[in-house]
C-alpha positions as CSV (number, residue, x, y, z in Angstrom):
1,M,5.0,-12.3,23.1
2,S,7.8,-10.6,21.2
3,D,7.6,-7.0,20.1
4,L,7.4,-8.1,16.4
5,T,4.5,-10.5,17.1
6,R,2.7,-7.6,18.9
7,I,3.4,-5.3,15.9
8,L,2.1,-7.9,13.5
9,Q,-1.1,-8.5,15.5
10,E,-1.7,-4.7,15.9
11,S,-1.1,-4.2,12.1
12,M,-3.5,-6.8,10.7
13,P,-6.7,-4.9,11.4
14,L,-5.3,-1.8,9.6
15,I,-4.0,-3.9,6.7
16,R,-7.4,-5.7,6.3
17,E,-9.3,-2.5,6.5
18,T,-7.1,-1.0,3.8
19,G,-7.6,-4.1,1.6
20,Q,-11.4,-3.9,2.1
21,W,-11.3,-0.2,1.1
22,I,-9.4,-1.0,-2.1
23,R,-12.0,-3.6,-2.9
24,S,-14.8,-1.2,-2.3
25,V,-13.6,1.3,-4.8
26,V,-12.7,-1.0,-7.7
27,T,-15.9,-0.2,-9.6
28,K,-15.7,3.6,-8.9
29,I,-12.5,4.3,-10.8
30,E,-13.0,6.7,-13.7
31,L,-10.7,7.5,-16.6
32,N,-9.6,10.8,-15.2
33,D,-8.5,9.0,-12.0
34,I,-5.7,7.3,-13.8
35,I,-2.2,8.8,-14.0
36,Y,0.6,7.5,-16.2
37,K,4.0,7.3,-14.4
38,G,5.4,5.7,-17.5
39,K,4.3,4.0,-20.7
40,N,2.8,1.0,-18.9
41,D,3.1,2.2,-15.4
42,L,-0.3,3.4,-14.1
43,V,-1.2,4.8,-10.7
44,S,-4.5,6.1,-9.3
45,Y,-5.8,7.8,-6.2
46,V,-6.4,4.3,-4.8
47,D,-2.7,3.5,-4.8
48,R,-1.8,6.8,-3.2
49,E,-4.6,6.8,-0.6
50,A,-4.1,3.2,0.4
51,E,-0.4,3.9,0.9
52,A,-1.1,7.0,2.9
53,K,-3.5,5.1,5.2
54,L,-1.0,2.4,5.8
55,K,1.9,4.8,6.5
56,E,-0.2,6.8,8.9
57,G,-1.5,3.8,10.8
58,L,1.7,1.8,10.8
59,S,3.8,4.8,12.0
60,L,1.6,4.8,15.1
61,I,2.0,1.1,15.7
62,F,5.8,1.0,15.2
63,P,7.1,4.6,15.1
64,E,10.8,3.5,15.0
65,A,10.3,2.0,11.5
66,E,10.9,3.8,8.3
67,F,9.1,3.2,5.0
68,I,10.0,2.0,1.6
69,A,6.8,2.7,-0.4
70,E,6.1,2.4,-4.1
71,E,4.3,5.7,-4.7
72,T,6.4,7.8,-2.3
73,A,9.7,6.1,-2.7
74,N,12.8,8.0,-2.1
75,N,16.3,7.0,-3.0
76,Y,16.8,3.3,-1.9
77,V,20.5,3.9,-1.7
78,E,19.8,5.7,1.6
79,V,18.3,2.6,3.2
80,G,20.4,1.7,6.2
81,D,20.2,-0.3,9.4
82,G,16.9,-0.5,11.2
83,Y,13.4,-1.5,10.6
84,Y,11.4,-0.7,7.5
85,W,7.9,-1.3,6.3
86,V,7.9,-2.2,2.6
87,I,4.5,-1.0,1.2
88,D,2.9,-1.6,-2.2
89,P,-0.8,-2.0,-1.2
90,L,-2.1,-2.4,-4.7
91,D,0.2,-4.6,-6.7
92,G,-1.3,-5.0,-10.1
93,T,-2.7,-1.5,-10.6
94,T,-3.2,-2.0,-14.4
95,N,-5.4,-5.1,-13.8
96,F,-7.2,-3.3,-11.0
97,L,-7.9,-0.3,-13.2
98,H,-9.3,-2.5,-15.9
99,Q,-11.3,-4.4,-13.3
100,L,-9.5,-7.6,-14.1
101,P,-9.5,-9.6,-10.8
102,I,-5.8,-10.5,-11.2
103,Y,-4.3,-8.4,-8.5
104,P,-3.4,-9.9,-5.1
105,F,-5.4,-9.4,-2.0
106,P,-3.3,-11.0,0.8
107,W,-5.4,-9.1,3.4
108,A,-8.7,-10.9,2.8
């Protein structure tokens, strides 16, 4: 088994667990949990905590990889050679916050 196959297999439980956590809090969001990054660009503690959970767990599984993550993104110009995790655990935050079930759950 290649290292990348092992990394994927070890990552899936964490990814599924994070997705299940996101699903479990969809009805618990309150108005004061929503932050506006821009006019139509919303974020909540769910985005941030899910991203943090993934970064913490994935860094243990594959410590050599860096992160490109939506909520904690740095300057993408600095991305160089190597391995990267690209993380956006809740794509469709506006729909999620309005409890419209039109946000992807690839981890189900």
